[in-house]
N, C-alpha and C positions, 0 to 999 in steps of 0.2 A: 601438393595435396593443397586440398583445404578443411585446415582446422577448425574442428567443431565444438563450440566453447561449453557445451552441457556432460563431456564426456569425464570432466574430473569435479564437474558444480557439485556443491556442498546440499545447495537448495534441492537440486534435481535428486540426490541423494534419498535428502526426508523424506521426499516423494514418492520416492519407489518406496521407504520403509514405511512409512505408514499405510503406502498403501498395501503394503505384505502384512502391519501390525494391528492398524486400525487403532493404535494408541502413542500418542504423540510420547507419553513415556518412557515405551518399549523402544519408540520409531527413534527415538533423541539417543540412548545408551546403546543402540545397535551401529547409528549413521558416528560413535563416536564426540556427542557436543554434549554440552546441559542441556535440563531443563527448559531455564530461562533464554538460551539462544537459538533452543528448536523454535520458541515463540517467538523469536525477533525475526527468526525465518522466515516464519508462519504468515507474520502480518506483513513481510517486506513483499511475501509472493501476492497475497492478494491484494494489496495496494496498485503492483505496479502490472497483473493483469486484467486485460480488460474485461473478464467476471470472474468468481471467488474461484479459487482451487481448492482450498478446504474451508471445513464445515466443521464447528464443536456438537456436541452431542451430548446429553444429558445422560449421567449411567454410562456403565466399564467398566474399563481396570484404571485404580487410581480416582475415581470421582466423576470423569465422562470418559469420553470417544473422540477420535479425530479422525474424519473422513475424507474422502476424494469424493469432490464434486463429478461430477459428467463432464463439465473442463479443467478440472485436475487430469483425469482418465485421458484424456484426452491430449490432452501436452505431455505425456508420458510414453503415450502412443507414439506419437509425429519424431518428440525426442530418441525413442527405440531407431526411428524409421531411418532415423537421419545419421545416427551410431553407426548401423548395419555396414550401408557403404555409399556412396557420393554417388553412385549409377543411380540407386531408386529413391536420394534426395531431387536427384536432378529430374526423375520422372517422376515423381512429386507436383515439383515444383511447372513442371511442364502442363501438368495437368487440372492442379488447384494453384495457381499462382496467387492468388491473395489469401489464402489460409496458411504457404506458404511461407510466403511474406509474415502474416502479423504473430507466427510461431518464433521464426528469424526473429522479431523486433521485442517482442517479450523474452527471449532469452538476452537478449542484447542487455536489456536493463536489469534484469536479474543479475548480469554480471558487473554492470556500475556499482563504483564505489561511491560514496560522497557523505560529507560528516552530516548531512541534515536526516536525523530518525526519520522522520516523514514526507515520504517520496510519495507519489498519487499518479496515477495516468492517467492522462484524459484529454479532450477537445475543444478547440477554444469553442465557446458558445455563443463573445459579441465581444466589441471589443468598440472599450466610447474614449475619442483621444481628445484632448487637450489641447494649452496652450504648449508645455513644457511635458505632462507623464500621462499616458491613459492608462485606463479604463479596464482590465482583461477578465473577465468571466470562462470560467474554465467548465466545463462540466463531467464529473468523474461518473462513473458508474452508480448504476440505482437511481438515479435522481441526483443523486448529493452534487453540491457543488462547491466550487472558493474564486473566492473574488484576489484579482491582487493588483497591486497599480505598481506601473512602471513607468520608466521613460518615453517619447513616444521613438528618438533612438530606437532603442533594444526593442520595440517592438516592430519596428526594420528590418532589423540584423535579424533579428527570428524569423521573417516573416512570416508575421503571426495574423493570422483572420480566420473568421468561422471555421468549423470542419479541421482546421491545423490539427497534428496531434502533439502535444506538449506536455511536458513535466510538471508538476504543481511539487513544490518542496519547500519544509517548515523546520527549524530546529525546534528540536524539544523543547527547553525552557520559556521559545516565546509563544508557546501555548498555555491561557489562560484558561483557568477551569471553572466553572460554576456552577449554579443549582437554578430554577425553576428561574431562569434570563428572560427578559422582554427584552427584542430586537430596538423595541423604539428608545428604551431607556438608555441603552449602549452605542459607542460611537463604534466600535470593530464591524466591519464590515462582514466578519464570516462567524458566524455562530454554530457553530455541527453540534447535533442533539444527538445523545444516542446511550449505550448502556455502558458501565463501566463490567473490562471480563478481566482485568486481570491486575494488581496492585507489588509493585517491588519495591520492598519494603529499604529506607536506606538509613545511616545516621544521620543525614540530615534533609536528604531530598528523597520523596519516595516517587518515582515510575509509572502512571496513571494510565493506562491504554483502556482506549474508548472506544466499541464498534459501534457503527453508525448503520442505520437500516439498508442503504445502500449495496451494503458487504465489505466498502473500507471501515480502515481503523484509523485512528487519535489518537499519537502518543504526549504527555504532558509530564515534564517536571515539574512539579509543585515541593514549596516545605511538607514538611511530616506532619507540622502544627495544622498547616492549610486543611488537610486530606480529613484529621480531626475534626478542623471546625465549620466545618464543610458538611460531615459524616458521610463522607467517600466510602463506600464498601464495593466487592461484588454484588453487580445487578443494582445496583442505584441510578438512577437516571442522573445523569450531568450534562455540559455543553462546554465543548471544546471551545473560546474566544479567540480570536489569530485578526492580528487588525492584516492589514491589506499589503500596510508595505510589510509588511513581516514574508510574503511569498513569492519566493524565487522561483522564474520558471524557465526551463530550460528543453530542450529538440534535441534527440536521438537521431 
């Protein structure tokens, strides 16, 4: 029998609870996880899916509601279909091979466990080869993009070329945060500007999450003093600054 990984997946369970409750706090409680863990799951889901699966809404219980997008509901429908019986999946695969394959790839990404907090799914937009290293541009959903510098050997080993699907990963401590950034005055290749959606306070460092216009999020770990000095807060526009050498690429 073919085992389906979505059957016991906590991320899928969370999506189902959100669909039923319309509230992240209620969904987290129903799924048996903390509010913070639930948000981390949602950020990861949105970053790994080709299109956003959940969106935040102003108002509702707890100061704001959370609802599934059409893409999120569609993913749940497909997961439920795959759960019911293998034969139904085989029929689906035969009728809509591309859609079924994309669903499987999304689920595989969700199941993947890595230490990096920031993991985005995208496609290679271009590869510029040098003598030793290559500059690889990765197009994310919604028009956002990141640039990585990796060795030519890695480009060949991963089979990277325009159009190839790839995962871009960056550890949160490698992400710097700034405000009113001017690209021409910074050496970093990646400057992703968006709006701060939440800040998790710690004893020494804070975890800052920035929502990007395209639907992805970037998470950074910076000192509490840095948060105060920059005047960071919910709704404030800020930029995530990432060196190209800090971006790790992987293929699934």
